[in-house]
C-alpha positions in Angstrom: 179.5 117.7 130.0 177.7 120.3 127.9 177.9 118.0 124.8 176.4 115.2 126.8 173.6 117.5 128.0 172.9 118.6 124.5 172.7 115.0 123.4 170.1 114.2 126.2 168.1 117.2 125.2 168.1 116.1 121.5 167.0 112.6 122.5 164.2 114.0 124.6 163.0 116.3 121.8 163.1 113.3 119.4 161.1 111.2 121.8 158.5 114.0 122.2 158.2 114.4 118.5 157.8 110.7 118.0 155.1 110.6 120.7 153.3 113.6 119.1 153.3 111.6 115.8 152.2 108.3 117.3 149.1 106.9 115.6 146.5 104.9 117.7 144.3 102.7 115.5 141.0 101.5 116.7 139.9 97.9 116.4 136.4 96.6 117.1 135.3 93.3 118.7 131.9 92.2 120.1 133.2 89.9 122.9 132.5 91.0 126.4 135.6 89.8 128.2 138.7 92.0 128.1 140.8 88.9 128.1 138.8 87.0 125.4 141.3 85.3 123.1 140.6 87.6 120.1 140.6 90.7 122.2 143.8 89.7 123.9 145.4 88.8 120.5 144.8 92.2 119.0 146.2 93.8 122.2 149.3 91.6 121.8 149.6 92.7 118.2 149.5 96.3 119.5 152.4 95.6 121.8 154.5 94.1 119.0 153.6 97.0 116.7 154.4 99.6 119.3 157.8 98.0 120.0 158.8 97.5 116.4 157.6 100.9 115.2 159.4 102.6 118.1 156.1 103.9 119.4 154.8 105.1 116.0 151.8 102.8 115.9 149.4 101.3 118.6 146.0 99.7 118.5 143.2 100.3 121.0 140.7 97.5 121.2 137.0 98.5 121.6 135.2 95.3 122.6 131.8 94.7 124.1 130.2 95.9 120.9 131.3 99.5 122.0 131.5 100.6 118.3 128.5 98.6 117.1 127.6 95.2 115.8 129.9 93.3 113.5 127.9 94.4 110.5 127.9 98.0 111.6 131.7 98.0 112.3 132.4 96.3 109.0 130.6 99.1 107.2 132.8 101.6 109.1 136.0 99.8 108.1 135.0 99.6 104.5 134.8 103.4 104.2 137.8 104.1 106.4 135.8 105.5 109.4 137.3 102.7 111.5 140.8 101.3 111.1 140.4 97.6 112.1 137.9 95.0 113.0 137.8 91.4 114.3 134.8 89.6 113.0 133.5 86.1 112.5 134.1 85.2 108.9 130.4 84.7 108.3 129.9 88.4 108.5 132.0 88.7 105.3 130.3 86.0 103.3 127.9 88.3 101.4 130.7 90.7 100.3 133.7 88.4 99.9 132.7 85.1 98.2 135.9 83.2 99.0 135.2 83.6 102.7 132.3 81.2 102.2 134.7 78.3 101.9 136.0 78.0 105.5 132.5 78.8 106.7 131.0 75.7 105.1 129.6 73.0 107.4 131.7 69.9 108.2 134.4 71.1 105.9 137.3 70.6 108.3 137.9 67.2 109.9 139.6 68.7 113.0 141.0 71.9 114.4 144.4 70.7 113.2 143.1 70.4 109.7 141.5 73.8 109.8 144.8 75.4 111.1 146.9 73.7 108.4 144.6 74.8 105.6 144.3 78.5 106.8 148.0 78.8 107.5 149.0 78.1 103.9 148.3 79.3 100.4 144.6 78.5 100.7 144.3 80.9 103.6 146.3 83.6 101.9 144.0 83.5 98.9 140.9 83.8 101.1 142.5 86.7 103.1 143.2 88.6 99.9 139.7 88.0 98.6 138.2 91.0 100.4 140.5 93.7 99.1 138.1 94.7 96.3 135.6 95.5 99.0 137.9 97.8 100.9 139.1 95.3 103.5 142.6 94.0 103.9 142.6 90.5 105.5 145.5 90.4 108.0 145.0 87.1 109.8 142.7 84.2 110.8 141.9 83.6 114.5 140.5 80.3 115.9 136.9 80.2 116.8 136.8 76.6 117.8 134.0 74.2 116.8 130.5 75.6 116.9 127.7 73.4 118.3 124.0 73.7 119.2 122.8 74.6 122.7 119.2 74.3 123.6 116.6 73.5 126.2 116.9 69.8 125.3 119.7 67.6 123.9 120.1 67.7 120.1 121.7 64.3 119.3 120.3 63.7 115.8 119.0 65.6 112.9 115.4 64.8 114.0 116.0 66.5 117.4 116.8 69.8 115.6 113.6 69.7 113.6 111.3 72.6 114.3 113.6 74.3 116.8 113.9 78.1 116.6 117.7 78.4 116.4 119.5 81.8 116.5 122.0 82.2 113.7 124.3 85.0 112.6 122.9 87.5 110.1 124.1 85.5 107.1 122.3 83.8 104.2 124.7 80.8 104.6 123.8 80.3 108.2 120.2 80.6 107.6 120.5 77.9 104.9 122.7 75.7 107.1 120.2 75.6 110.0 117.2 75.3 107.7 118.8 72.2 106.2 118.6 70.7 109.6 114.9 71.2 109.6 115.1 73.9 112.1 113.7 77.5 112.0 116.7 79.8 111.5 116.3 83.1 113.4 119.0 85.7 112.5 119.8 88.2 115.3 122.8 90.2 116.6 124.8 88.5 119.4 123.8 91.1 122.0 120.1 90.0 121.8 120.6 86.3 122.1 120.6 85.9 125.9 117.3 87.7 126.4 115.8 85.7 123.4 116.8 82.4 125.0 115.6 83.5 128.4 112.2 84.6 127.3 111.7 81.7 124.9 111.7 83.9 121.7 114.2 81.3 120.5 114.7 77.6 121.6 118.4 77.4 120.8 121.6 79.0 119.5 124.9 77.7 118.2 128.4 78.8 119.0 131.6 77.6 120.6 132.1 76.8 124.3 134.0 80.1 125.2 131.1 82.1 123.7 128.5 79.9 125.4 130.3 80.8 128.6 131.3 84.4 127.9 127.8 85.6 126.9 126.3 83.6 129.8 124.1 81.6 127.5 124.6 78.6 129.7 122.5 80.3 132.3 119.5 80.3 129.9 119.8 76.9 128.3 121.6 73.9 129.8 122.2 71.4 127.0 125.2 71.9 124.8 125.3 69.2 122.1 128.6 68.7 120.3 127.3 68.8 116.7 130.6 70.6 115.8 128.9 71.6 112.5 131.3 74.4 111.8 134.9 75.5 112.5 134.5 78.8 110.8 137.4 81.1 111.9 137.5 84.7 112.9 139.2 87.3 110.6 141.1 90.4 111.5 140.6 93.0 108.8 142.0 96.4 108.2 140.5 99.3 106.2 142.2 99.3 102.8 141.7 103.1 102.7 143.9 103.4 105.8 146.3 100.6 104.8 147.0 102.1 101.4 148.2 105.4 103.0 150.9 103.6 104.9 154.5 103.3 103.6 155.2 99.8 102.3 157.5 99.0 105.3 154.7 99.9 107.7 152.2 97.8 105.7 154.6 94.8 106.0 154.9 95.5 109.8 151.1 95.4 110.2 150.9 92.1 108.3 153.8 90.6 110.2 152.6 91.5 113.7 149.1 90.3 112.8 150.5 86.9 111.7 152.5 86.7 114.9 149.5 87.3 117.0 147.9 84.2 115.7 150.0 81.8 117.7 149.3 83.9 120.8 145.6 83.8 120.1 145.6 80.0 119.5 147.3 79.4 122.8 144.9 81.6 124.6 142.0 79.9 122.8 143.0 76.4 123.8 143.3 77.6 127.4 140.0 79.5 127.3 138.2 76.4 125.9 139.3 74.3 128.8 138.5 77.0 131.3 135.1 77.7 129.8 134.2 74.1 129.7 134.8 73.9 133.5 132.7 77.1 134.1 129.7 76.0 132.2 129.8 72.5 133.6 129.9 73.9 137.1 127.1 76.2 136.2 124.8 73.2 135.5 125.3 72.8 131.7 125.3 69.3 130.3 127.7 68.5 127.5 126.2 66.0 125.1 129.0 64.2 123.3 127.1 61.3 121.7 125.8 63.2 118.6 125.1 61.5 115.3 127.1 63.9 113.2 126.7 61.7 110.1 122.9 62.6 110.0 123.7 66.3 110.1 126.5 66.0 107.5 124.2 64.2 105.1 121.7 67.0 105.2 124.3 69.6 104.1 124.5 68.7 100.3 121.9 71.4 99.3 123.9 74.0 101.2 127.1 73.2 99.2 125.1 73.1 96.0 123.7 76.6 96.7 126.8 78.4 98.0 129.8 76.6 96.4 128.3 77.4 93.0 131.4 78.5 91.0 134.4 76.6 89.7 136.7 78.9 91.8 134.9 78.1 95.0 134.7 74.4 94.2 138.4 74.4 93.6 139.1 76.0 97.0 136.8 73.5 98.8 138.5 70.6 97.1 141.9 72.1 98.0 140.9 72.1 101.7 139.5 68.6 101.6 142.7 67.3 100.0 144.9 69.3 102.5 144.9 66.7 105.3 
């Protein structure tokens, strides 16, 4: 009996020591909903990590821009002041050139084509492309197809001409919208609703769940399916933090991040259907008869400007051939 008691005490002491040594990493996200697919996916990764590390590692998600904008949190991750970050890949374009490739307009023919490309060697090469900037790419998350929403239908390239369209703070996105003949207006996500409501901008572009989640459908009612981009999200980790981990733990972070992708995609597909219902009931009109060919034809200068090296041209061709 005494031996059994000593065994229980030893187990309890071991558990306390493990709890004392547990590390909680912070991960940033700008989305408002605590159940938004990317927010939920990183929480799911934390559960996997907690279980497989026997309580050694956990992740706490700070969404709703609690730690700053995507640009601000990326700067924190680069220097090791923040452990992890979920960002739209566009936020990485200026520092990791290979991330330009999946951001390019009309690159992917479908969501299936996008997933196939990013799940293979092409995706791995792009994920590794940020390490020289202090960022370890762990996984790609779906961000659906981005389209224009405005105070009027945007069915053709001519309809976009002259519109003040909010874009992400990215040179590529400015060029993309400018190629449409519109006036690109960069601004942080948190300022878009008020800008739409007050008429500071005429339109914005994003996926259906964001149109819903940020309540932009309350400000502008026409969502035109231009589907000009299927740029993914990226989950990145500070290389300064990652490099301090034992190899086995590094592998664990990579493995659990990859496993969270399937969870995120399932949540994404469910969220798209749910958000479509919400915005439609809220009075939004979904415009499906869009002349995508007119928009696609205008994108040649964008490719010429940004896919300017043999390496990037190789990657674009690899995606186009990977159908």
